[in-house]
C-alpha positions as CSV (number, residue, x, y, z in Angstrom):
1,M,-0.2,0.0,0.3
2,F,1.2,3.6,-0.9
3,D,-0.8,6.1,1.4
4,A,-0.9,9.0,-0.9
5,H,-2.4,11.6,1.9
6,V,-1.1,11.8,5.4
7,H,-0.8,14.8,7.7
8,I,2.0,14.6,10.3
9,I,1.4,17.0,13.1
10,D,4.6,17.5,15.3
11,P,4.4,19.7,18.1
12,R,8.3,20.2,17.7
13,F,7.8,22.5,15.0
14,P,5.6,25.7,14.2
15,L,1.8,25.2,14.1
16,I,-0.6,28.2,13.1
17,E,-4.3,28.6,14.2
18,N,-6.4,28.3,11.1
19,E,-10.1,29.7,11.2
20,G,-9.8,29.3,14.9
21,Y,-8.7,25.8,14.9
22,L,-5.2,24.3,15.9
23,P,-5.0,20.2,15.8
24,E,-3.8,17.9,18.2
25,P,-0.3,16.3,17.7
26,Y,-0.2,12.9,15.4
27,V,3.2,11.9,15.1
28,I,4.9,9.2,12.9
29,D,4.3,6.7,15.9
30,D,0.5,7.3,15.9
31,Y,0.4,6.9,12.3
32,R,2.3,3.7,12.3
33,K,0.2,2.3,15.2
34,R,-3.0,3.1,13.4
35,M,-2.1,1.7,10.1
36,A,0.0,-1.5,11.7
37,H,-2.1,-4.1,10.1
38,F,-1.9,-2.7,6.3
39,D,1.1,-3.3,4.4
40,V,2.2,0.5,4.2
41,R,5.4,0.6,2.0
42,G,5.4,4.4,1.3
43,G,3.2,7.4,1.2
44,A,2.9,11.0,0.8
45,V,3.3,13.5,3.8
46,V,1.0,16.5,3.0
47,S,1.4,20.1,4.5
48,A,-1.8,21.4,5.7
49,S,-3.0,25.0,6.3
50,F,-2.3,25.1,10.3
51,Q,1.4,24.4,8.9
52,G,1.9,27.3,6.9
53,V,5.0,27.2,4.9
54,D,7.2,25.7,7.4
55,Q,9.4,23.2,5.8
56,T,11.3,21.9,9.0
57,Y,8.5,19.6,10.2
58,L,8.3,18.2,6.6
59,K,12.0,17.5,6.1
60,A,12.1,15.7,9.4
61,A,9.2,13.4,8.9
62,L,10.7,12.6,5.5
63,A,14.2,11.9,6.9
64,A,12.4,9.5,9.5
65,L,10.1,7.6,7.3
66,G,12.6,6.8,4.4
67,P,13.1,7.0,0.7
68,D,9.7,5.6,-0.4
69,W,8.0,8.5,1.3
70,V,7.4,11.7,-0.3
71,G,6.5,15.5,0.6
72,V,3.6,17.8,-0.8
73,T,4.5,21.3,0.3
74,R,3.3,24.8,0.6
75,L,5.3,27.6,-0.3
76,D,5.8,31.1,-0.3
77,L,5.1,32.9,-3.9
78,D,8.6,34.4,-3.7
79,A,10.4,31.1,-2.7
80,T,13.6,31.0,-4.6
81,D,14.7,28.4,-7.2
82,D,17.4,27.2,-4.7
83,E,14.6,26.6,-2.1
84,I,12.7,24.1,-4.4
85,L,15.7,22.4,-5.5
86,E,16.7,21.9,-1.8
87,L,13.2,20.6,-1.0
88,N,13.3,18.3,-4.0
89,R,16.4,16.8,-2.7
90,A,14.9,16.2,0.7
91,G,12.1,14.1,-0.9
92,V,9.3,17.1,-2.0
93,R,7.6,16.2,-5.2
94,A,4.6,18.3,-5.3
95,L,3.0,21.9,-4.5
96,R,-0.3,22.1,-2.7
97,F,-2.9,24.8,-3.1
98,N,-5.3,24.9,-0.4
99,L,-8.3,26.7,-2.2
100,K,-10.8,25.4,0.1
101,R,-9.8,27.2,3.4
102,A,-7.9,30.4,1.9
103,A,-7.9,33.1,-0.5
104,A,-5.2,32.7,-3.2
105,D,-3.6,34.7,-5.9
106,I,-4.4,31.8,-8.8
107,T,-2.0,33.4,-11.2
108,E,0.9,33.6,-9.1
109,M,0.1,30.1,-7.8
110,T,0.1,29.1,-11.6
111,L,3.4,30.8,-12.2
112,Q,5.1,29.4,-9.2
113,A,3.6,25.7,-10.2
114,L,5.1,26.2,-13.6
115,R,8.6,27.1,-12.3
116,A,8.7,24.1,-9.9
117,H,7.7,21.8,-12.6
118,E,10.5,23.0,-14.8
119,L,13.0,22.9,-12.1
120,A,12.2,19.7,-10.3
121,G,9.3,18.1,-12.2
122,W,6.8,18.7,-9.3
123,H,3.1,18.6,-9.7
124,V,0.3,20.6,-8.2
125,E,-2.2,19.1,-5.6
126,L,-5.5,21.1,-5.2
127,Y,-7.9,21.2,-1.9
128,I,-10.8,22.6,-3.8
129,D,-14.5,22.1,-3.9
130,G,-15.2,20.8,-7.4
131,Q,-17.8,23.4,-7.9
132,M,-15.0,25.8,-8.3
133,L,-13.1,24.0,-11.1
134,A,-15.3,25.2,-13.9
135,S,-14.4,28.8,-13.1
136,L,-10.6,27.8,-12.8
137,Q,-10.5,25.8,-16.1
138,P,-8.5,28.4,-18.0
139,V,-5.7,28.4,-15.1
140,I,-6.1,24.6,-14.5
141,S,-5.5,23.8,-18.1
142,K,-2.1,25.4,-17.8
143,L,-0.6,23.0,-15.3
144,P,1.3,20.2,-16.8
145,A,0.5,17.8,-13.9
146,L,-2.5,17.9,-11.5
147,S,-4.2,15.9,-8.8
148,I,-7.5,16.7,-6.9
149,D,-8.1,16.0,-3.1
150,H,-10.8,14.1,-1.6
151,L,-12.6,13.3,-4.7
152,G,-13.2,17.1,-5.4
153,M,-15.2,17.3,-2.3
154,S,-19.0,17.7,-3.8
155,E,-21.3,16.0,-6.1
156,E,-22.0,19.5,-7.8
157,G,-18.6,19.6,-9.2
158,L,-18.2,16.0,-10.5
159,P,-18.8,16.8,-14.2
160,Y,-15.9,19.0,-14.3
161,L,-13.7,16.7,-12.3
162,L,-14.3,13.7,-14.8
163,D,-13.5,16.3,-17.7
164,L,-10.1,16.8,-15.9
165,V,-9.7,13.3,-15.3
166,D,-10.2,12.6,-19.1
167,R,-7.4,14.9,-19.8
168,G,-5.0,13.4,-17.2
169,A,-5.7,14.5,-13.8
170,R,-5.3,12.4,-11.0
171,V,-7.8,12.1,-8.0
172,K,-7.0,11.1,-4.4
173,A,-9.5,8.5,-2.9
174,T,-9.3,10.2,0.4
175,G,-11.4,11.9,3.1
176,F,-14.6,9.8,2.6
177,G,-15.8,11.7,5.9
178,R,-15.4,14.7,4.5
179,V,-17.2,14.6,1.1
180,E,-21.0,15.5,0.0
181,M,-21.3,12.7,-2.4
182,D,-22.3,8.9,-3.2
183,V,-18.8,7.9,-2.7
184,A,-19.0,4.3,-4.5
185,E,-20.6,6.1,-7.3
186,T,-18.0,8.9,-7.7
187,L,-15.3,6.2,-7.6
188,R,-16.7,4.1,-10.2
189,R,-17.3,7.1,-12.6
190,I,-13.7,8.3,-12.2
191,H,-12.1,4.8,-12.5
192,T,-14.2,4.3,-15.8
193,V,-12.9,7.4,-17.4
194,N,-9.4,6.7,-16.6
195,P,-8.3,3.5,-14.5
196,G,-5.0,5.1,-13.8
197,A,-6.7,8.2,-12.1
198,L,-7.4,7.1,-8.5
199,M,-4.8,7.0,-5.5
200,F,-5.7,5.8,-2.1
201,G,-5.1,8.1,0.8
202,S,-6.0,7.5,4.5
203,D,-6.2,11.3,5.2
204,L,-5.0,10.7,8.8
205,P,-5.6,11.9,11.2
206,G,-8.7,13.2,9.8
207,T,-8.6,16.9,11.0
208,R,-11.8,18.6,10.8
209,A,-13.5,15.6,8.7
210,G,-16.9,14.2,9.5
211,R,-15.3,11.0,10.4
212,P,-11.7,9.9,9.9
213,F,-10.2,7.2,7.9
214,E,-11.8,3.6,8.6
215,E,-11.2,0.3,7.2
216,R,-14.1,-0.2,5.4
217,D,-12.8,2.8,3.1
218,V,-10.5,0.2,1.4
219,D,-13.3,-2.5,1.2
220,L,-15.4,0.1,-0.6
221,I,-12.7,0.8,-3.1
222,S,-12.0,-2.7,-3.5
223,Q,-15.4,-3.5,-4.2
224,V,-15.6,-0.8,-7.0
225,V,-12.3,-1.2,-8.8
226,G,-12.0,-5.1,-8.5
227,S,-8.8,-6.3,-10.0
228,D,-7.4,-2.9,-10.2
229,I,-7.2,-2.7,-6.5
230,H,-3.4,-3.0,-6.4
231,A,-3.0,0.1,-8.9
232,V,-5.5,2.1,-6.8
233,L,-4.0,1.3,-3.2
234,E,-0.1,1.8,-4.7
235,D,0.7,1.6,-8.4
236,N,-0.9,4.7,-9.6
237,A,0.6,7.0,-6.9
238,R,4.0,5.5,-7.2
239,E,4.0,6.2,-10.8
240,F,2.7,10.0,-10.4
241,Y,5.3,10.6,-7.3
242,R,8.0,9.2,-9.6
243,L,8.8,6.3,-7.5
244,P,10.0,2.9,-8.6
245,A,7.2,0.5,-9.1
246,V,6.6,-2.2,-6.7
247,R,7.3,-5.9,-8.1
248,R,5.0,-8.4,-6.9
249,P,5.3,-12.1,-7.5
250,E,3.6,-13.7,-10.3
251,P,0.9,-16.1,-9.2
252,E,2.4,-19.8,-9.3
253,P,0.5,-22.0,-12.2
254,L,-1.4,-24.9,-11.2
255,P,0.5,-27.9,-11.3
256,R,-0.2,-30.2,-14.5
257,A,-0.8,-33.9,-14.5
258,E,1.7,-35.8,-16.4
259,N,-1.1,-37.7,-17.9
260,P,-3.9,-35.4,-18.1
261,T,-6.1,-37.9,-20.3
262,I,-6.3,-41.6,-19.7
263,P,-7.1,-43.6,-23.0
264,I,-9.9,-46.2,-22.4
265,P,-10.3,-49.1,-24.9
266,R,-13.6,-49.1,-26.9
267,N,-14.9,-52.4,-25.4
268,Q,-14.3,-50.7,-21.7
269,L,-16.6,-47.9,-22.5
270,P,-19.9,-47.7,-20.5
271,G,-22.6,-49.9,-22.6
272,A,-19.9,-51.6,-24.5
273,D,-20.5,-55.6,-25.0
274,D,-20.4,-58.2,-27.6
275,H,-23.9,-57.3,-29.0
276,T,-22.7,-53.8,-29.8
277,R,-23.1,-52.9,-33.5
278,P,-22.0,-49.7,-35.4
279,L,-25.0,-47.6,-36.7
280,P,-25.9,-48.3,-40.3
281,I,-24.8,-45.8,-42.9
282,I,-27.7,-43.7,-44.6
283,D,-27.5,-42.6,-48.2
């Protein structure tokens, strides 16, 4: 499993109250205990609004988690090329723009996204209500690589989301307790348009969500995507974050009998006896 959406809230590093909210700590050990019965081999640590543009917590988390983990960060619009390249060396692979909880200069964000992609190959991740996607189409269309958080949040935005998926955007199958939609039907429609689009994430610890991640969320994804479950739980995200693919053992073939058929003499066939006669030939 590759968990494409995790928040690490480490009280050793700066936190900023956002809309009157300050989260409880949720450190790496908390995450590992919560996901202990899943085979989590990597993931993405995502910077949230209450972490501002602090990079110290993110660098520390990625160093502790290991090389199969990447970072998704927020930057000051005047961040330098050297700062972007330094973060890339630390394992950061994407910019996150939070258009759900904060006002933003979309034009400046787009220019920053294009610069980060040119410098380091980063993509953009949008936390946005899907209803806003239509008005942002002229800007979004300029982004070379894009993913949308939490299934786009709302039923009303689904047509615009599906249009982006058809043009190559990825969608995080995360935050089922945040959204206002039929989750199973939304997963099905996204997967039908592009089986490579969905990327699983736990969204732990689920700050401000109606409910946090539950094991049944994985069961639901499995029911919808069927045999593509490995792609949604791991492979799609690894490819998008430019990590090596996981090699899985090929299923062992069923053993073959040395003599799959046993010849039976005609006189031993059921019903064969001395009185058996061939059927007459009819002209």
